[in-house]
N, C-alpha and C positions, 0 to 999 in steps of 0.2 A: 504494500500500500504506500509506503514511504517513497518507493521508486516511482510509482505512478504519479504521486503528488508532485514530486520533484520535476518529472517530465512536463507536466501541465504548467507548472510555474515557469519553466524554461521557455515553453512555447508562448506563454503570455508575455514574457519579457522580450522575446524575439518579435512578436507582433507589434509591441509598443515601440520597439526600436526601428521598425521598418524592414527587418530581415525577412527574406522569403524562405518558406519551408522547402525542403528538398523535393517533396512530392507535388509542389504547386506548379502550375503551367508557366512557362517562360513569358516574361513581359514583352510586349511589342515595343520595339525601340526604333529610333531613327536610323540605326545602322541597317536594319532589315530593308527599309524603304530605300536606303541609299544603294544597296546591292541590286534591288529590283529596278532602280531608276533607268539604267541603260535599256533594259528590255521594254519598259513602259514607254520610254521615249521613242524607240524604234517602232513599237506597235502603234503608237498614236500617229506618228508621221507617215508610216508606210501602209497602214491598214485602216485604222479607225477614221482618220481625216479624209482619205480618198473615198471611203465607203459613204460617209455622210455627205461629202461633196457630190458624189454620184447620185445619191438618192434625191438631193435637192435639185440637181441638174435636170432630172426627169420631169420636173414641174415647170420648166422654162423652155423658151424657144432658142436656146443657145446654139450657135453654129460655129464653125471653125474661124470665121471672121471676128468673133466676139472674144477670142482668147486674150487679146491685149487689154480688153476692158470688160471683164466678166460680170461686173456688177451693173452693167448697162442693159442686161438682157431683160426680157419681159416675162412676167409670171403668167403662165397659161393654164394653170390648174391641172385638170385631168384630161386635157385635150390630147396629149401624146398617148395616154393610155387608151383613150377611146379610138384613136387612130390605129393602135396596135391590133385591136380586135376586128377592125375592118380591112386590114391589110392581108391580101391573099398570100403574098410571099411569106409574111411572118407566120401565118397559119400553116403553110406548107412546111416551113422550117420547124415549127413546134411539133407537127405530126411526125416528121422525120426523126427528130430527137427522141420523141416518145417511143417510136418503134426501135430505135437504136438502143435505148436504155433497157427496154423490156426484153429485147433479144440478147443483148450482149452480157448483161449482168448475170443472169442464171447460167449462161454458157461459160463465162469466165470462172464463176464460183465452182461449178460442177467440174470443169477441167482441172482447176487447182486442187480440189478435194480428191479427184481420182488420181492425179499424179502423186499427191502426198500419201495416199493409201498404198500405192505401188512402191514408192520409195521407202515407206515405213516398214513394209513387210516382205516385199518380193525381191528386192535388190539389196545385196550386201556390200560386196567389195567395191563396186563402181557407184555407190550411192552419191558420193561427193561430186563425181564427174557429171552425173545426170542432174543433180541439184543445181550445179553451176550452169549447165547448158540450158535448163528450163528458165532460170532466173535472168540469164544474160540479156534476152530481148527487152526485159523491163527496164534495164539500166542503160540500154542503147538509145541513142538519139532517135526521137520519133521521126525526124525529117529523113534521116538515113534509111530507116525501116520503110517509110512511106515510098521513098524513091525506089527501093529494092522491090517492094511489092507491085509498084506500078509497072516495072519492067517484067516482073514475073507474070503479071496478068495481061501483058500486051497481046492483043488478038493475033498479031502476025508472028512476032518473034518470041513471045513469052513461053517460058518453060512449061507452064501448065497446059496450054493448048497444044504444045508439041507432044507432051505425054499423052494427051487425049487423042491426038491424031494417030499415034502409034497403035492404038486399039480400035481405030476406025470411027472415032467420035469427033465431030466437028465442033470444037469449042466456041462458045459465044464471045462477043466483045464485052468482057466483064465490066469494064469501067465506062463503056460507051453506050450501054443499054440501061434504060431507066428501071428495068425489072431486076437486074443483077448487080447494079453498082452499089446500092446500099447494103445488101447482104454480103457482098465481097468485103466491104469495110467492117462489117460486123465480125466476120471470120478473122480478118487481119488483126483487129483490135483485141479480140479474145485471145488469139495466139500470143500477142505481145504482152498481155497483162496477167495471164493466169499464173505466171511464175511467182508473182508477189503473193497471191492467195495460197499457192503451194507452200511457201515458206511459213506463212501464218498457220496453216493447217498442220504442217509437220511439227511445229512447236506445240500446238494444241494436242496432237496425238500423243506426245510424250507425257502428257498429264493424265491420260486415261488409265486408271488402275488396271493392271493385268489381272488382278484377282477377280474383277467383275467379268471379264471374258472367260476366265477359267470356270467360274461358277455357272455362267450361262451355258458353257459347253457341257458341263456335267449334267445340267438339267435337260440336255438334248437339243439345244438351240443350234441351228446351222449358221453358216457364215453370214448369210443375208440377215437372219434374225438377230444375230449379235450386233451387226452393224446398225440395224434399225432401232434396236432396243437399248443398246449400250453405247456404241460409239457416237451415233448421231446426236442424242441428247447432251452428251458431254461436250460436243463441238458447237453447241448452240451459240455461246458467246463469240466464237471465232467466225461462225457464219454471219452473225449480226454485224461484226466489224467489217468483214470482207464485203458484205452486201451493201452496207451504207457507204463505205469508202469507194467501192467500184461505181455505184449508181451516181454518187455525187460527182465523181470524175467524168463519167460518161455523159452526163448532162452538159458538160462544158466542152465536149469534143469539138475541135476546130482544125487542128493541124492536119489530120488525116484527109478530110475533104478538100482543104485548102491546097495541099500539095498534090493529091492524086486526081481530083476531079474538078476543082474550082467550084464545087457545089452543083455541078451538072451530072448527067445531062437532064435538061428540063427541070432543074432544081430538085432532082430526086435525091441528092445527097447534101442539100443545103441544111446545115444545122442551125440551131438557135444562136450559138456563139459566133458562127461564121456570118450569119445575117446581121448580128450586132456589130461585128467587125466591119462589115461592108457599110453600115450606116455611119460609123465613125470615120471610115475612109472617105465617104462622100461629104463629110463635114456637118452632118446633121446630129450634133452632139446631144441635144435635148431628147430627140426621139430614140437615139441609141441608148441613152442612159435610162429611159423609161423601160425599154425592152430588157436591159440588164437588171433592173430592179425586179421585174416580173420573174426573170430566170432565177435570181437570188432567192426570191420568196418561195418559188416552187422547190428549189433544192432544199431549203430549210424545212418546208412542210413534208416533203418526201422522206427526208432523213428522220424527222420526228415520227412519221407513221411507221417506218421500218423499226425504229426503236420500240415503239409500242407493240408491234406485232411479234417481233422476234426476241424481245427481252426475256431472260430466264425468269421462271416463276419464283416469286419470293416466298 
């Protein structure tokens, strides 16, 4: 009892003197904000300020000639947004982007998961070689890959049509036909990006307890049943991350059609980002900023919906 009373008395003396208990949370000091200041400054100048400026620009009639005097532009309210929903070209770009995201996202995630499963179980000695080979396109310049695929899909001298010709099949003009141009971009983009998902799934597969698979095997579950009942639920966070990350990136795809098709033929590969890029290139900054605001809002809403749909049950 005497020891407890002494400890309490010491604690009261420490509280009166302003001393902090060992188990108390650390105080926020100016040093912490000082260390955070470089990041906060860069974030404000490079991200937050341009984002706010872009949002405000969408409510004005700003053009390239107004750059020298940006505060002299006129406020037009929702006129740019009303114009967006009446623009056939923008509607076509939005439709193309929706098709691209819906087709490419599951294809990329499925290919990444399949490659990860094979590397995790079926390949031993050459696992590092295949992992590097699958991941290499993701870190390669998209411009170089787009040029290589444009040559690969050339209707006259392209390797793909030459291989089809060897078996008696007359290959189409992949990038010159409005029926095949966008699917060709889907395949090329999925091939380039599935290596990133593969790495994520490989890391997630290492966290699946082997005991669960052994218990399911003892209970008579086959390979597909173990994958569906054991592996897939454990990979739900990885699927969520890859799905949100891939979809948000694919909504902004621009380099592929810009290099390979210029948005053609007949606007069949015109994406939302490429249409926005064209508006800024034409000097219509206010209209382009309004379109960029809509695209930003759609990306945020789509990502939020995916988090709500795929989040693990608490």
